[in-house]
N, C-alpha and C positions, 0 to 999 in steps of 0.2 A: 688094553692088551696090544692093540695094533701099534700104539706109540712105543710100548716096551720092545716090541719086535723090531721096530725101526731103529730105536736106540741101540739095540744089540747089533744092528747091521744087517738084519734080514732084508731080502729084496722081494719084489713082487708081492707086497702085502695087499691082500684083497679081503674086504670085509663085506659080508652079506648080512645085513641087520634089518629085520622086519621088512624084508622085501626090497629095500633100497640097497643097491650094489655099489660099493665104492672101491676104487683101485687107488692105493696110495703109492705114488711114484714120484720121485724127485720132490718130496715134501708137499705134493698137491693131491687133493682128493678129487676124483671125477665121478659124477653120478652116471649110472647107466639105468636102463629100464628095470622095473621090478623083476625079481627072479625067483618066484616061488611064493609059498604061503607066508603070511606075516608072522606066524608063530615060530618060525625057524630062523636060525642064524648060524653063520660059520665064518671062520677066519682061515685064510690060506696064505702061505708064504713059502719062500725058498730060503734055505739056510745060506749064510754068507760063506764065502771061501774061508779057509782057515785063517784066523787072525794071528798076527805076530805080536809078541809081547811088547814091542816098541810102538805099536800103532796107537793112535789117539783113542781114548775111551769114549769120549763124548763127541757127537758130531759138532763141528764148528759152525757157528752162525755166519762167519765170514768165509769166503771161498778158500782162502789159503791161510790156515793157522800157522803161527810162527813156530820155528823149530824149538824155541825156548819152552813153549807149552808142552811139547812132547817130552822134553827133558824133565820137566816138572812132574808129569804123569809117571814117568819111569821112576823118579825119585820117590814119589808117594807110594808106588807099588812095592818098592824095596822093603819098606817097614810100615805096614798099615797101622800098627799100634802106636807109632810115633805121633806126638801132638805137634804137627808142623805149624810154624808161623811163617807168614809171607816173607819176612826179612831173612829167616834162616834158609828157606827154600831158594830165595834169590841169591844168597851167598853161595849156596851149593852149586847152582847152575852158572854162576859167574856173571851176574848182572846186578843192578841196583833194584831195590824193592819197588820203586816207582816204575822202572822199565818193565819189570815182570808184571806189575799190575796192569800196565797199558797193553802188553802182549796178551794177557789173559782176557782182558776186556775186548780186544780186537777179535779174539776167537769166540766172543759171545758168552763168556762165563765170568764168574768171580772165583777167587781162590777157594772160597768155601764150597761153591758148587762143583769145582774141579775135584776137591778132596772128597766130597760126598759121592760124586760119580765114580771115582776109583774104588772107594769102599763098597759102594752098592754093586758094582760089577763083580767084585770078588764075592760079596755076599750072595749074589744071584748064582754064581758058579757053585758055591758051597751048598746052597739050598737045594740044588738038583740031586744031591746025594743025601740019603736019610741017615748017614753015619754020624752026623753032629747035631747036637741040640741047638735050638734057636739061640739060647744064651751063649753057648760056646762060639757060635758063628759071630754073634755080635762082638764078643770079646776079641776073637781072632781078627776082626775087621777094624779094631781100634776104638770100640765104644766102651765106656766105663760102666754103663748100666743098660739094662734091657729096654727101658722106656726111651732112652736116647736113640738106640739102634732102631726101634720100631718107628719113631717119629721121623728120623732122617731117611730111613729106607722108604717109608711111605711117601715122603716128599719127592724122592728121586724116582721111584718106580710106580707110584700111584696105587700101591696095594701093600698090605702088611707082609712081613716075611712069611708068616704062617699061610696066608692066602696064596702067596707066590709059590711056596712049596707045594701046596695042594692043587692049585689051578694053573700055575705058570709053566708047567711042563708041556712040551710039544707033543 
């Protein structure tokens, strides 16, 4: 859950698990002294400031992701149902497929993980509202079948869409 909160951009993520207190900041966990009974746990965080639609979905593993990666994320967000190929995305953003591949790799991702991240972020947003069924959300986010949606979502978020809807709310 702490990783999901960090992925979403939450700040000051603190986890108190079985008496060991961790503060997750700048990607590093620090132990503090035990803080209470071992049978209790809690997670605390602060919500990020409002994100703009053109911000990067996934945190880059390199300090400065290229502008091309942001363009690709915006392109993917425009039509989640489109089955994007690296070559077509590269053509749309005005570079070669190899250049795009290098830029994405420099940001610490692959084209598949970038696509999965964009789709998973939209799925997370839709799962917060009970108005759509899980299969409708999967279809809306570009998955042809429920099992593919379940598998990809779990790979990206580390929990199933059903579990996220049930337990992922703040």
